[in-house]
N, C-alpha and C positions, 0 to 999 in steps of 0.2 A: 451353321455348322456344316462341315464338309466331311464326308466319309469316303475312303478309298480302299480298294482291295487289290490283291495281287497273288500270283502263284510263285512261290519262292523255293529254291533248292538249297537254302543255307543249311538244312539239317541232314543232308545226304552227302557223306564223304565222297561218293562217286560223282556228285553233281548232276544227277539224272532225275531222281524222283523229287516231287515237289509237295508242298503243303500250302493251304490257303491262309493268308494273313490279312489283317485290316488295320487301319489307323484312322484317327479322327483329328480334325483341325477345328479349333474354336476361334481361330484368328483369320478365317477366310483363306486358308492355305499357306499362310506365312510360316507357321510352325505346325508340327503334328505330334500327337501323343506317341508313346511307345507302341510298337507293333503288337497286335493281339493275334495269337495263333487260333485259327478257327477250326481247321480239320483235325480229326482224331486219328488219322492214318495217312501215310505217304501214298502218293499216286505216281506210277511209272507211266510216262507218256507213250511208251511202246505198247502198252496194254489198252489201246484205243479201239480195238475191234476192226481196224482197217490196216493192220500191218505196220503200225507206227507212223502213218502218214497224215492222220487227221485227229486232232485233239478236240475238235468241236468249237463252237462259238457261243456257248451258253453260260456266260458269266455276267454278273450284274449286281447292282446294289439298289436298295430302296430304304427309305426311312419309314418307320411306323412309330409315330410319336417320338420317343427318345431312344428307340432301338434301331441300330443299323442291321438290316438283314442282307445277307450276301449269298449269292448262288454261284457255284463253281463246278467245273468238271472234275470227276473223281474216278479213278480206276482201281480202287481198293479191292474190287472183286477179282482182279487179275485177268478178266476176260474182255471187258469193254468199258467205255465211259458211261457214267450216269451223272445226273445232277445231284448235288448235295446242297443243302441250305443250312446256314448257321448265322450267328450274329451275336451282338452284345449290346448291353444297355449303356448309354452314356451316363 
């Protein structure tokens, strides 16, 4: 099983703020499930705490049994980035 995650701007008409999504492949990456929305709020990359020049590099995935856990950078506070963690069960 393969799990992937990404930061996606599809839900922002201005194409600036993003939300975290993930998908699974049961075919070794040949096909993927529908995308799953993970974040509960949009994040604006300009609210990074560094004047919009650094979003950080703290994203990643890990499997815990049949649960894909995802960590991503999030600026819902409006002041700076923090790590958020979410996931879903296959």
